Biotite code that builds the C-alpha atoms (Angstrom):
import biotite.structure as struc

atoms = struc.array([
    struc.Atom([-24.367, -104.296, 66.865], chain_id="A", res_id=1, res_name="MET", atom_name="CA", element="C"),
    struc.Atom([-21.532, -104.364, 64.355], chain_id="A", res_id=2, res_name="SER", atom_name="CA", element="C"),
    struc.Atom([-18.438, -102.354, 65.057], chain_id="A", res_id=3, res_name="GLU", atom_name="CA", element="C"),
    struc.Atom([-17.273, -99.488, 62.896], chain_id="A", res_id=4, res_name="LEU", atom_name="CA", element="C"),
    struc.Atom([-13.581, -99.792, 62.011], chain_id="A", res_id=5, res_name="VAL", atom_name="CA", element="C"),
    struc.Atom([-10.803, -97.522, 60.791], chain_id="A", res_id=6, res_name="ILE", atom_name="CA", element="C"),
    struc.Atom([-8.148, -99.445, 58.853], chain_id="A", res_id=7, res_name="LEU", atom_name="CA", element="C"),
    struc.Atom([-4.642, -97.944, 58.881], chain_id="A", res_id=8, res_name="VAL", atom_name="CA", element="C"),
    struc.Atom([-2.344, -99.384, 56.194], chain_id="A", res_id=9, res_name="VAL", atom_name="CA", element="C"),
    struc.Atom([1.283, -98.302, 56.654], chain_id="A", res_id=10, res_name="GLU", atom_name="CA", element="C"),
    struc.Atom([4.413, -100.449, 56.437], chain_id="A", res_id=11, res_name="ASP", atom_name="CA", element="C"),
    struc.Atom([6.620, -98.374, 58.750], chain_id="A", res_id=12, res_name="GLU", atom_name="CA", element="C"),
    struc.Atom([5.746, -99.312, 62.358], chain_id="A", res_id=13, res_name="PRO", atom_name="CA", element="C"),
    struc.Atom([6.667, -95.901, 63.804], chain_id="A", res_id=14, res_name="GLU", atom_name="CA", element="C"),
    struc.Atom([4.604, -94.012, 61.239], chain_id="A", res_id=15, res_name="VAL", atom_name="CA", element="C"),
    struc.Atom([1.682, -96.420, 61.637], chain_id="A", res_id=16, res_name="ARG", atom_name="CA", element="C"),
    struc.Atom([1.826, -95.901, 65.423], chain_id="A", res_id=17, res_name="ALA", atom_name="CA", element="C"),
    struc.Atom([1.713, -92.109, 64.915], chain_id="A", res_id=18, res_name="GLU", atom_name="CA", element="C"),
    struc.Atom([-1.346, -92.343, 62.676], chain_id="A", res_id=19, res_name="ILE", atom_name="CA", element="C"),
    struc.Atom([-3.091, -94.639, 65.155], chain_id="A", res_id=20, res_name="VAL", atom_name="CA", element="C"),
    struc.Atom([-2.187, -92.288, 67.999], chain_id="A", res_id=21, res_name="ARG", atom_name="CA", element="C"),
    struc.Atom([-3.605, -89.312, 66.088], chain_id="A", res_id=22, res_name="ASP", atom_name="CA", element="C"),
    struc.Atom([-6.846, -91.210, 65.423], chain_id="A", res_id=23, res_name="LEU", atom_name="CA", element="C"),
    struc.Atom([-7.186, -92.446, 69.018], chain_id="A", res_id=24, res_name="ALA", atom_name="CA", element="C"),
    struc.Atom([-9.805, -89.752, 69.649], chain_id="A", res_id=25, res_name="THR", atom_name="CA", element="C"),
    struc.Atom([-12.288, -92.081, 67.915], chain_id="A", res_id=26, res_name="PHE", atom_name="CA", element="C"),
    struc.Atom([-11.564, -95.257, 69.873], chain_id="A", res_id=27, res_name="THR", atom_name="CA", element="C"),
    struc.Atom([-14.429, -95.018, 72.356], chain_id="A", res_id=28, res_name="GLN", atom_name="CA", element="C"),
    struc.Atom([-16.817, -96.396, 69.723], chain_id="A", res_id=29, res_name="ARG", atom_name="CA", element="C"),
    struc.Atom([-14.671, -97.073, 66.678], chain_id="A", res_id=30, res_name="ILE", atom_name="CA", element="C"),
    struc.Atom([-12.000, -99.762, 66.463], chain_id="A", res_id=31, res_name="ARG", atom_name="CA", element="C"),
    struc.Atom([-8.692, -99.156, 64.701], chain_id="A", res_id=32, res_name="ILE", atom_name="CA", element="C"),
    struc.Atom([-7.204, -102.111, 62.816], chain_id="A", res_id=33, res_name="ASP", atom_name="CA", element="C"),
    struc.Atom([-3.668, -101.991, 61.460], chain_id="A", res_id=34, res_name="GLU", atom_name="CA", element="C"),
    struc.Atom([-2.019, -103.521, 58.406], chain_id="A", res_id=35, res_name="ALA", atom_name="CA", element="C"),
    struc.Atom([1.466, -103.224, 56.984], chain_id="A", res_id=36, res_name="GLU", atom_name="CA", element="C"),
    struc.Atom([0.782, -104.364, 53.412], chain_id="A", res_id=37, res_name="SER", atom_name="CA", element="C"),
    struc.Atom([-2.022, -104.752, 50.910], chain_id="A", res_id=38, res_name="VAL", atom_name="CA", element="C"),
    struc.Atom([-2.224, -108.469, 51.729], chain_id="A", res_id=39, res_name="ASP", atom_name="CA", element="C"),
    struc.Atom([-2.534, -107.676, 55.466], chain_id="A", res_id=40, res_name="ASP", atom_name="CA", element="C"),
    struc.Atom([-5.187, -105.060, 54.687], chain_id="A", res_id=41, res_name="ALA", atom_name="CA", element="C"),
    struc.Atom([-7.214, -107.511, 52.612], chain_id="A", res_id=42, res_name="GLU", atom_name="CA", element="C"),
    struc.Atom([-7.020, -110.054, 55.446], chain_id="A", res_id=43, res_name="ALA", atom_name="CA", element="C"),
    struc.Atom([-8.136, -107.414, 57.976], chain_id="A", res_id=44, res_name="ALA", atom_name="CA", element="C"),
    struc.Atom([-11.072, -106.467, 55.754], chain_id="A", res_id=45, res_name="ILE", atom_name="CA", element="C"),
    struc.Atom([-12.073, -110.124, 55.362], chain_id="A", res_id=46, res_name="ALA", atom_name="CA", element="C"),
    struc.Atom([-11.856, -110.617, 59.155], chain_id="A", res_id=47, res_name="ASP", atom_name="CA", element="C"),
    struc.Atom([-14.004, -107.545, 59.762], chain_id="A", res_id=48, res_name="ALA", atom_name="CA", element="C"),
    struc.Atom([-16.626, -108.674, 57.266], chain_id="A", res_id=49, res_name="VAL", atom_name="CA", element="C"),
    struc.Atom([-16.632, -112.196, 58.736], chain_id="A", res_id=50, res_name="GLU", atom_name="CA", element="C"),
    struc.Atom([-17.166, -110.708, 62.217], chain_id="A", res_id=51, res_name="SER", atom_name="CA", element="C"),
    struc.Atom([-20.045, -108.568, 60.975], chain_id="A", res_id=52, res_name="GLY", atom_name="CA", element="C"),
    struc.Atom([-18.043, -105.369, 61.426], chain_id="A", res_id=53, res_name="ASP", atom_name="CA", element="C"),
    struc.Atom([-17.761, -102.556, 58.914], chain_id="A", res_id=54, res_name="ARG", atom_name="CA", element="C"),
    struc.Atom([-14.688, -100.726, 57.675], chain_id="A", res_id=55, res_name="ILE", atom_name="CA", element="C"),
    struc.Atom([-15.792, -97.099, 57.519], chain_id="A", res_id=56, res_name="GLY", atom_name="CA", element="C"),
    struc.Atom([-12.446, -95.524, 56.699], chain_id="A", res_id=57, res_name="LEU", atom_name="CA", element="C"),
    struc.Atom([-9.166, -96.738, 55.214], chain_id="A", res_id=58, res_name="ALA", atom_name="CA", element="C"),
    struc.Atom([-6.102, -94.541, 55.750], chain_id="A", res_id=59, res_name="VAL", atom_name="CA", element="C"),
    struc.Atom([-3.545, -95.897, 53.287], chain_id="A", res_id=60, res_name="VAL", atom_name="CA", element="C"),
    struc.Atom([0.103, -95.144, 52.522], chain_id="A", res_id=61, res_name="ASP", atom_name="CA", element="C"),
    struc.Atom([1.120, -95.438, 48.880], chain_id="A", res_id=62, res_name="HIS", atom_name="CA", element="C"),
    struc.Atom([4.536, -97.088, 49.207], chain_id="A", res_id=63, res_name="ARG", atom_name="CA", element="C"),
    struc.Atom([3.951, -100.553, 50.610], chain_id="A", res_id=64, res_name="LEU", atom_name="CA", element="C"),
    struc.Atom([5.789, -103.849, 50.134], chain_id="A", res_id=65, res_name="PRO", atom_name="CA", element="C"),
    struc.Atom([4.432, -105.673, 47.091], chain_id="A", res_id=66, res_name="GLY", atom_name="CA", element="C"),
    struc.Atom([1.370, -103.921, 45.768], chain_id="A", res_id=67, res_name="ARG", atom_name="CA", element="C"),
    struc.Atom([0.920, -100.192, 46.336], chain_id="A", res_id=68, res_name="THR", atom_name="CA", element="C"),
    struc.Atom([-1.627, -98.360, 48.411], chain_id="A", res_id=69, res_name="GLY", atom_name="CA", element="C"),
    struc.Atom([-3.209, -97.043, 45.219], chain_id="A", res_id=70, res_name="VAL", atom_name="CA", element="C"),
    struc.Atom([-3.594, -100.660, 44.043], chain_id="A", res_id=71, res_name="ASP", atom_name="CA", element="C"),
    struc.Atom([-5.499, -101.364, 47.277], chain_id="A", res_id=72, res_name="LEU", atom_name="CA", element="C"),
    struc.Atom([-7.683, -98.286, 46.874], chain_id="A", res_id=73, res_name="LEU", atom_name="CA", element="C"),
    struc.Atom([-8.576, -99.257, 43.307], chain_id="A", res_id=74, res_name="VAL", atom_name="CA", element="C"),
    struc.Atom([-9.443, -102.797, 44.439], chain_id="A", res_id=75, res_name="ALA", atom_name="CA", element="C"),
    struc.Atom([-11.656, -101.426, 47.237], chain_id="A", res_id=76, res_name="LEU", atom_name="CA", element="C"),
    struc.Atom([-13.453, -99.171, 44.773], chain_id="A", res_id=77, res_name="HIS", atom_name="CA", element="C"),
    struc.Atom([-13.912, -101.937, 42.196], chain_id="A", res_id=78, res_name="ASP", atom_name="CA", element="C"),
    struc.Atom([-15.507, -104.343, 44.688], chain_id="A", res_id=79, res_name="ASP", atom_name="CA", element="C"),
    struc.Atom([-19.179, -103.572, 45.461], chain_id="A", res_id=80, res_name="PRO", atom_name="CA", element="C"),
    struc.Atom([-18.688, -105.077, 48.939], chain_id="A", res_id=81, res_name="ALA", atom_name="CA", element="C"),
    struc.Atom([-16.010, -102.492, 49.850], chain_id="A", res_id=82, res_name="THR", atom_name="CA", element="C"),
    struc.Atom([-16.932, -99.514, 47.661], chain_id="A", res_id=83, res_name="ARG", atom_name="CA", element="C"),
    struc.Atom([-18.597, -97.675, 50.578], chain_id="A", res_id=84, res_name="ALA", atom_name="CA", element="C"),
    struc.Atom([-15.338, -97.525, 52.528], chain_id="A", res_id=85, res_name="ILE", atom_name="CA", element="C"),
    struc.Atom([-14.142, -93.917, 52.709], chain_id="A", res_id=86, res_name="ARG", atom_name="CA", element="C"),
    struc.Atom([-10.502, -93.545, 51.698], chain_id="A", res_id=87, res_name="THR", atom_name="CA", element="C"),
    struc.Atom([-7.556, -91.339, 52.542], chain_id="A", res_id=88, res_name="VAL", atom_name="CA", element="C"),
    struc.Atom([-4.206, -91.612, 50.784], chain_id="A", res_id=89, res_name="LEU", atom_name="CA", element="C"),
    struc.Atom([-1.552, -90.378, 53.223], chain_id="A", res_id=90, res_name="ILE", atom_name="CA", element="C"),
    struc.Atom([1.861, -90.336, 51.603], chain_id="A", res_id=91, res_name="THR", atom_name="CA", element="C"),
    struc.Atom([4.910, -88.379, 50.713], chain_id="A", res_id=92, res_name="GLY", atom_name="CA", element="C"),
    struc.Atom([5.846, -90.733, 47.904], chain_id="A", res_id=93, res_name="GLN", atom_name="CA", element="C"),
    struc.Atom([2.967, -90.885, 45.433], chain_id="A", res_id=94, res_name="ALA", atom_name="CA", element="C"),
    struc.Atom([3.808, -89.340, 42.113], chain_id="A", res_id=95, res_name="GLY", atom_name="CA", element="C"),
    struc.Atom([1.464, -87.272, 40.010], chain_id="A", res_id=96, res_name="HIS", atom_name="CA", element="C"),
    struc.Atom([0.277, -90.277, 37.978], chain_id="A", res_id=97, res_name="GLN", atom_name="CA", element="C"),
    struc.Atom([-0.345, -92.351, 41.135], chain_id="A", res_id=98, res_name="ASP", atom_name="CA", element="C"),
    struc.Atom([-2.433, -89.568, 42.635], chain_id="A", res_id=99, res_name="THR", atom_name="CA", element="C"),
    struc.Atom([-4.447, -89.152, 39.437], chain_id="A", res_id=100, res_name="ILE", atom_name="CA", element="C"),
    struc.Atom([-5.043, -92.915, 39.370], chain_id="A", res_id=101, res_name="ARG", atom_name="CA", element="C"),
    struc.Atom([-6.237, -92.824, 42.996], chain_id="A", res_id=102, res_name="ALA", atom_name="CA", element="C"),
    struc.Atom([-8.703, -90.075, 42.154], chain_id="A", res_id=103, res_name="ILE", atom_name="CA", element="C"),
    struc.Atom([-9.914, -91.386, 38.802], chain_id="A", res_id=104, res_name="ASN", atom_name="CA", element="C"),
    struc.Atom([-9.883, -95.150, 39.389], chain_id="A", res_id=105, res_name="GLU", atom_name="CA", element="C"),
    struc.Atom([-10.369, -95.410, 43.153], chain_id="A", res_id=106, res_name="ALA", atom_name="CA", element="C"),
    struc.Atom([-12.720, -92.519, 43.880], chain_id="A", res_id=107, res_name="GLY", atom_name="CA", element="C"),
    struc.Atom([-10.255, -91.226, 46.482], chain_id="A", res_id=108, res_name="LEU", atom_name="CA", element="C"),
    struc.Atom([-12.001, -89.182, 49.168], chain_id="A", res_id=109, res_name="ASP", atom_name="CA", element="C"),
    struc.Atom([-8.972, -87.265, 50.452], chain_id="A", res_id=110, res_name="HIS", atom_name="CA", element="C"),
    struc.Atom([-5.209, -86.909, 49.940], chain_id="A", res_id=111, res_name="TYR", atom_name="CA", element="C"),
    struc.Atom([-2.904, -85.940, 52.810], chain_id="A", res_id=112, res_name="ILE", atom_name="CA", element="C"),
    struc.Atom([0.804, -85.327, 52.271], chain_id="A", res_id=113, res_name="ALA", atom_name="CA", element="C"),
    struc.Atom([3.397, -86.527, 54.762], chain_id="A", res_id=114, res_name="LYS", atom_name="CA", element="C"),
    struc.Atom([4.346, -85.119, 57.146], chain_id="A", res_id=115, res_name="PRO", atom_name="CA", element="C"),
    struc.Atom([0.703, -84.582, 58.058], chain_id="A", res_id=116, res_name="TRP", atom_name="CA", element="C"),
    struc.Atom([-0.971, -82.227, 60.476], chain_id="A", res_id=117, res_name="ASP", atom_name="CA", element="C"),
    struc.Atom([-2.661, -84.384, 63.162], chain_id="A", res_id=118, res_name="PRO", atom_name="CA", element="C"),
    struc.Atom([-5.553, -81.914, 63.439], chain_id="A", res_id=119, res_name="ASP", atom_name="CA", element="C"),
    struc.Atom([-6.175, -82.145, 59.684], chain_id="A", res_id=120, res_name="GLU", atom_name="CA", element="C"),
    struc.Atom([-6.087, -85.950, 59.821], chain_id="A", res_id=121, res_name="LEU", atom_name="CA", element="C"),
    struc.Atom([-8.627, -86.011, 62.671], chain_id="A", res_id=122, res_name="VAL", atom_name="CA", element="C"),
    struc.Atom([-10.898, -83.474, 60.931], chain_id="A", res_id=123, res_name="ALA", atom_name="CA", element="C"),
    struc.Atom([-10.814, -85.419, 57.651], chain_id="A", res_id=124, res_name="VAL", atom_name="CA", element="C"),
    struc.Atom([-11.437, -88.723, 59.444], chain_id="A", res_id=125, res_name="ALA", atom_name="CA", element="C"),
    struc.Atom([-14.344, -87.217, 61.380], chain_id="A", res_id=126, res_name="LYS", atom_name="CA", element="C"),
    struc.Atom([-15.950, -85.871, 58.199], chain_id="A", res_id=127, res_name="ARG", atom_name="CA", element="C"),
    struc.Atom([-15.479, -89.090, 56.222], chain_id="A", res_id=128, res_name="LEU", atom_name="CA", element="C"),
    struc.Atom([-16.633, -91.364, 59.051], chain_id="A", res_id=129, res_name="LEU", atom_name="CA", element="C"),
    struc.Atom([-19.699, -89.164, 59.507], chain_id="A", res_id=130, res_name="THR", atom_name="CA", element="C"),
    struc.Atom([-20.380, -89.448, 55.760], chain_id="A", res_id=131, res_name="ASP", atom_name="CA", element="C"),
    struc.Atom([-20.081, -93.218, 56.025], chain_id="A", res_id=132, res_name="HIS", atom_name="CA", element="C"),
    struc.Atom([-22.470, -93.469, 58.980], chain_id="A", res_id=133, res_name="VAL", atom_name="CA", element="C"),
    struc.Atom([-25.025, -91.142, 57.348], chain_id="A", res_id=134, res_name="VAL", atom_name="CA", element="C"),
    struc.Atom([-24.970, -93.168, 54.131], chain_id="A", res_id=135, res_name="GLU", atom_name="CA", element="C"),
    struc.Atom([-25.140, -96.564, 55.846], chain_id="A", res_id=136, res_name="SER", atom_name="CA", element="C"),
    struc.Atom([-27.591, -98.448, 57.986], chain_id="A", res_id=137, res_name="ASP", atom_name="CA", element="C"),
    struc.Atom([-25.583, -97.835, 61.165], chain_id="A", res_id=138, res_name="LEU", atom_name="CA", element="C"),
    struc.Atom([-27.268, -96.204, 64.137], chain_id="A", res_id=139, res_name="ASP", atom_name="CA", element="C"),
    struc.Atom([-26.171, -92.545, 63.881], chain_id="A", res_id=140, res_name="PRO", atom_name="CA", element="C"),
    struc.Atom([-26.877, -91.957, 67.579], chain_id="A", res_id=141, res_name="LEU", atom_name="CA", element="C"),
    struc.Atom([-24.146, -94.392, 68.570], chain_id="A", res_id=142, res_name="ALA", atom_name="CA", element="C"),
    struc.Atom([-21.511, -92.128, 67.029], chain_id="A", res_id=143, res_name="TYR", atom_name="CA", element="C"),
    struc.Atom([-22.736, -88.672, 68.151], chain_id="A", res_id=144, res_name="VAL", atom_name="CA", element="C"),
    struc.Atom([-20.034, -88.248, 70.837], chain_id="A", res_id=145, res_name="PRO", atom_name="CA", element="C"),
    struc.Atom([-17.116, -88.776, 68.432], chain_id="A", res_id=146, res_name="GLU", atom_name="CA", element="C"),
    struc.Atom([-18.283, -87.701, 64.998], chain_id="A", res_id=147, res_name="LEU", atom_name="CA", element="C"),
    struc.Atom([-20.189, -84.703, 63.623], chain_id="A", res_id=148, res_name="ASP", atom_name="CA", element="C"),
    struc.Atom([-23.075, -84.656, 66.104], chain_id="A", res_id=149, res_name="ALA", atom_name="CA", element="C"),
    struc.Atom([-25.121, -82.041, 64.246], chain_id="A", res_id=150, res_name="ALA", atom_name="CA", element="C"),
    struc.Atom([-25.059, -83.973, 60.959], chain_id="A", res_id=151, res_name="ARG", atom_name="CA", element="C"),
    struc.Atom([-25.783, -87.283, 62.658], chain_id="A", res_id=152, res_name="LEU", atom_name="CA", element="C"),
    struc.Atom([-28.709, -85.850, 64.626], chain_id="A", res_id=153, res_name="LEU", atom_name="CA", element="C"),
    struc.Atom([-30.074, -84.166, 61.496], chain_id="A", res_id=154, res_name="ASP", atom_name="CA", element="C"),
    struc.Atom([-29.866, -87.495, 59.694], chain_id="A", res_id=155, res_name="HIS", atom_name="CA", element="C"),
    struc.Atom([-31.612, -89.284, 62.565], chain_id="A", res_id=156, res_name="TYR", atom_name="CA", element="C"),
    struc.Atom([-34.332, -86.608, 62.643], chain_id="A", res_id=157, res_name="GLY", atom_name="CA", element="C"),
    struc.Atom([-34.905, -87.091, 58.908], chain_id="A", res_id=158, res_name="GLU", atom_name="CA", element="C"),
    struc.Atom([-35.701, -90.739, 59.500], chain_id="A", res_id=159, res_name="GLY", atom_name="CA", element="C"),
    struc.Atom([-32.165, -92.008, 59.120], chain_id="A", res_id=160, res_name="GLY", atom_name="CA", element="C"),
    struc.Atom([-32.102, -95.739, 59.455], chain_id="A", res_id=161, res_name="SER", atom_name="CA", element="C"),
    struc.Atom([-31.120, -97.413, 62.673], chain_id="A", res_id=162, res_name="VAL", atom_name="CA", element="C"),
    struc.Atom([-29.554, -100.883, 62.797], chain_id="A", res_id=163, res_name="GLU", atom_name="CA", element="C"),
])
């Protein structure tokens, strides 16, 4: 069975560690990969795909060395192989135009301003990961303990596909 993965893209190690810590509630069945730049994120995505795993959620900061987080989100959206990845822009630095670009060109699923509320981050991640599982060919039963059990069970009862 392929693994479901959350990708956290943040260049500041302390901030990245906080995000990972806040998302640790999902780590029984969902792996968290970390990247500090767009290049690192692209390599992590390629590694996941090569391993047969699936990135279900990308939590991305805007200000990164080199290309921006919004650049990454647009690239994910433009590529049919990564378009299904749910996306969260978590930043205190994105300007109005960057945010509009993330929404219009990257199909951004959610925006969270820094400093974030850990409970909000977990709730958003749970909703978006559940959306991803429901819309994919992953076994929804595998994720009942960590995600939205009612939605996953409803999906399974409606003949949701099982890997």
